[in-house]
C-alpha positions as CSV (number, residue, x, y, z in Angstrom):
1,M,-93.0,40.8,-111.7
2,R,-90.9,40.1,-114.7
3,S,-87.2,39.7,-115.0
4,F,-85.2,41.3,-117.7
5,S,-81.8,40.4,-119.1
6,T,-78.6,42.0,-118.1
7,P,-75.6,43.0,-120.2
8,R,-73.3,40.9,-117.9
9,L,-71.1,38.3,-119.5
10,T,-72.7,35.6,-117.3
11,G,-76.1,36.0,-119.0
12,R,-77.9,36.0,-115.6
13,S,-81.1,37.9,-115.2
14,V,-81.6,40.8,-112.7
15,T,-84.5,40.9,-110.4
16,P,-86.3,44.2,-110.4
17,M,-85.7,46.4,-107.3
18,A,-89.3,46.3,-106.1
19,E,-89.3,42.5,-106.1
20,T,-85.9,42.3,-104.3
21,T,-87.1,44.7,-101.6
22,S,-90.3,42.7,-101.1
23,Q,-88.3,39.5,-100.7
24,K,-86.1,41.1,-98.1
25,D,-89.1,42.4,-96.2
26,R,-90.6,38.8,-96.1
27,L,-87.3,37.4,-94.8
28,T,-87.1,40.1,-92.1
29,E,-90.7,39.3,-91.1
30,K,-90.0,35.6,-90.9
31,L,-87.0,36.3,-88.6
32,A,-88.9,38.7,-86.4
33,A,-91.8,36.2,-86.0
34,G,-89.3,33.9,-84.2
35,V,-88.4,36.5,-81.6
36,P,-90.4,36.3,-78.3
37,D,-92.7,39.1,-77.1
38,R,-90.5,42.2,-76.5
39,S,-92.1,43.3,-73.3
40,V,-90.7,43.9,-69.8
41,K,-91.5,40.2,-69.1
42,L,-88.1,39.4,-70.7
43,A,-86.3,41.4,-68.0
44,Y,-88.4,40.7,-65.0
45,G,-89.1,37.1,-63.9
46,E,-92.2,35.6,-62.3
47,K,-92.7,36.4,-58.6
48,Q,-91.6,33.6,-56.4
49,T,-91.8,33.0,-52.6
50,V,-88.8,31.6,-50.8
51,D,-88.7,31.3,-47.0
52,G,-91.5,33.8,-46.7
53,A,-89.9,36.5,-48.9
54,E,-91.2,37.5,-52.3
55,I,-88.5,37.5,-54.9
56,I,-88.7,39.0,-58.5
57,P,-85.6,38.3,-60.5
58,V,-84.3,41.0,-62.8
59,A,-82.0,40.6,-65.9
60,F,-80.5,42.6,-68.7
61,V,-81.8,41.1,-71.9
62,T,-80.7,41.8,-75.4
63,Y,-80.9,40.1,-78.7
64,G,-80.5,40.7,-82.4
65,F,-80.9,39.0,-85.7
66,G,-80.3,39.5,-89.3
67,G,-80.5,37.9,-92.7
68,G,-79.7,38.2,-96.3
69,E,-80.4,36.8,-99.7
70,D,-78.4,36.2,-102.9
71,L,-80.6,34.1,-104.9
72,E,-78.2,33.8,-107.8
73,Q,-75.1,32.5,-106.0
74,L,-75.4,31.9,-102.3
75,G,-79.1,31.4,-101.4
76,S,-80.6,32.9,-98.3
77,G,-79.9,32.7,-94.6
78,G,-80.3,34.3,-91.3
79,G,-79.3,34.0,-87.7
80,G,-79.5,35.6,-84.4
81,G,-78.5,35.5,-80.8
82,G,-79.2,36.9,-77.5
83,V,-78.0,37.1,-73.9
84,A,-79.6,37.5,-70.5
85,I,-77.4,38.7,-67.6
86,P,-79.0,38.2,-64.2
87,L,-78.6,41.6,-62.5
88,G,-80.2,40.7,-59.2
89,A,-83.7,40.5,-57.6
90,Y,-86.3,42.6,-55.9
91,V,-86.8,41.1,-52.5
92,R,-89.8,41.9,-50.3
93,G,-89.2,40.8,-46.7
94,P,-89.9,42.0,-43.2
95,S,-87.7,45.1,-43.8
96,G,-89.6,46.1,-46.9
97,L,-88.8,46.0,-50.6
98,R,-85.2,46.3,-51.7
99,F,-83.0,45.4,-54.7
100,Q,-80.3,42.8,-54.0
101,P,-77.7,42.9,-56.8
102,N,-76.0,39.9,-58.3
103,Q,-72.4,40.5,-57.2
104,I,-70.9,38.5,-60.1
105,A,-72.9,40.6,-62.7
106,V,-71.8,43.8,-61.0
107,L,-68.1,42.7,-61.2
108,A,-68.5,41.7,-64.8
109,A,-69.9,45.1,-65.7
110,A,-67.3,46.9,-63.6
111,I,-64.2,45.3,-65.2
112,P,-64.6,46.9,-68.6
113,L,-65.7,50.2,-67.0
114,V,-62.6,50.3,-64.7
115,S,-60.3,49.3,-67.7
116,T,-61.7,52.1,-69.8
117,I,-61.3,54.7,-67.1
118,A,-57.7,53.5,-66.5
119,W,-56.9,53.8,-70.2
120,G,-58.4,57.3,-70.3
121,I,-56.3,58.4,-67.3
122,S,-53.2,57.0,-68.9
123,L,-53.9,59.1,-72.1
124,I,-54.3,62.2,-69.9
125,V,-51.1,61.5,-68.1
126,K,-49.2,61.0,-71.4
127,A,-50.6,64.2,-72.8
128,A,-49.7,66.2,-69.6
129,R,-46.0,65.0,-69.9
130,R,-45.6,66.4,-73.4
């Protein structure tokens, strides 16, 4: 692809749109290649046996990434992050298969939910007083 001059005072050249899009696609592909396989294996751990009971850990897993390029001024870059919250485990014991939740994760999820419900109730009470 060829570059052509721009009427800007800086005298920099502008990269054609097709070339810029192609460069962004390549950057996205590079970032995506570093992400592990996105199957259920991320949420369900390997089966383990503890004291005669089979245990399969379960987690909430999420991640994201992004990137960008500004070849003329800033260069290129990208980043990402993820989190895995242990929700509990499936346990197969003498009484059968059951899900045993992680109490800390349940509390961590309940706190924002309860706060939001309380905030909504306060808005309803304020509106009813008017």
